[in-house]
C-alpha positions, 0 to 999 in steps of 0.5 A: 593900255590894258586898262583902256582896253578893259574899259572899252569892252562894253562899248564894242561889238560882240565880235570885237569884245572877243578879240579884246578878251583874248588880248586881256587874257594873254597880252604877250601872246597877242603881241606876237601871234599873226592875225590869222591865229588871233582870228582863229582863237577869238572865233572872228574874221581877220578884218574884225581883229583890225577893226578892234584895234581901230575901235580902241584908238590905234591905227591898225594891228601893227600899231596896236601890237607895237604899243602893246609890246611896250606896255607889257615889257618886263624890262631888265631885272634890277635896272628898269621895268621898261627898257630892253638890253638892246635899247639904244640911248634914245630908246632908254631916254624915251622909255624912262621919261614916258614911264615916269610921266605916265606914273605921275599922271596916274597919281594926279588922277587917282590921289586922295585929296582927303588924305592929303588934306589930313596930312597937311593939317597935321603938319601945320598943327605940329608946326604951330605948336612947335612940336617935332616933325621927323622923317623916317626912311631907309635906303633910297627912302632915306634920301627922300626923308632927307629931302623932306627934312631940308624942305620943312627945315626951310619953313621953320619946322622943328624937323630931322631925318633918320635913316638908321633903324636904331635912331628911328626907334630912339626918336619914336620913343621920345615923341609925344602927342602933338608931334608928327612923324612922316614915314617913307617906304617903297615896299611898306615891309621894312621891319625897322620902319614898322617898329618905329611907326608903331612906337610913335603911334603908341606914344600919341604922335600922328603918323603919316606914311607914304607907301604903296596901298595894301602894304603892312605899313599902309595900315600902320599909320594914322594917315596913308598917302598912297604911292602906287606905281607899276615898279616891282620893289623886289625886281627893279631899282627904285626910280619911279617910286623914288620920284613919286615919293619926292613929288609927294613931299613937294606937295606937302611942303608947298601946301604947308608953306601956303597954310603958314602964310607969307607974313611969317615965311617971307622974312625967314626965307629972305634972311636965309637967302641973304645969309647964304650969299656969302657961300656962293661965288659972285 
């Protein structure tokens, strides 16, 4: 919402721009102050404050304040950035889902297709050469790494997942040119992952990192698939970030499967499905 207001400023009248700048300078106070105080601080009339709210797409000041309060909500520490301690179950459902959907749509609009193309090409090349494609991650990212192993293992890729720092270093030490490692991290600051990524890169393996932009790990790999989200990794449980990492793995697996092609994959997947039938109740 704040990005939307900022983008709308140039098209607004000068008086409404002052209201917008006041909102951007302190959105939390703007959501709480009465219209009289807002008008005084922006040096405009009270109707101008209401016109500003309508100019940026809201029904009026009340609607604008309600949406603004939801946008700037700091959430409950260590749980979720959007929820409040007194939220009802219905509110929690809406906030968690809306927060996730908003992050996904933002990623869809801003993700680099060039970086994704490079990552897919490296993975396909490693597959065709029969090279290793290990996945590294710790904590919640270790679970994402396991999901990556599962998806790529089904495609016939020589893959494994490691969440232990010692095993990651050992694996990175035996990687060679032609191998391709995928490193997943929410913070991009985990020492074990940084060390393993550096070793893999020095040994000539292609390193793909899935992490936030601007983190140390983002610049440590050959290919950076940015996973930017509003979730503070030091303050909240990894929810949106984990789902975003899983989505990126899904994109990679789907694109690699399409590059490998049906003639190669279909018989393999059909055999897997047939062999798994005995493991299920009819």
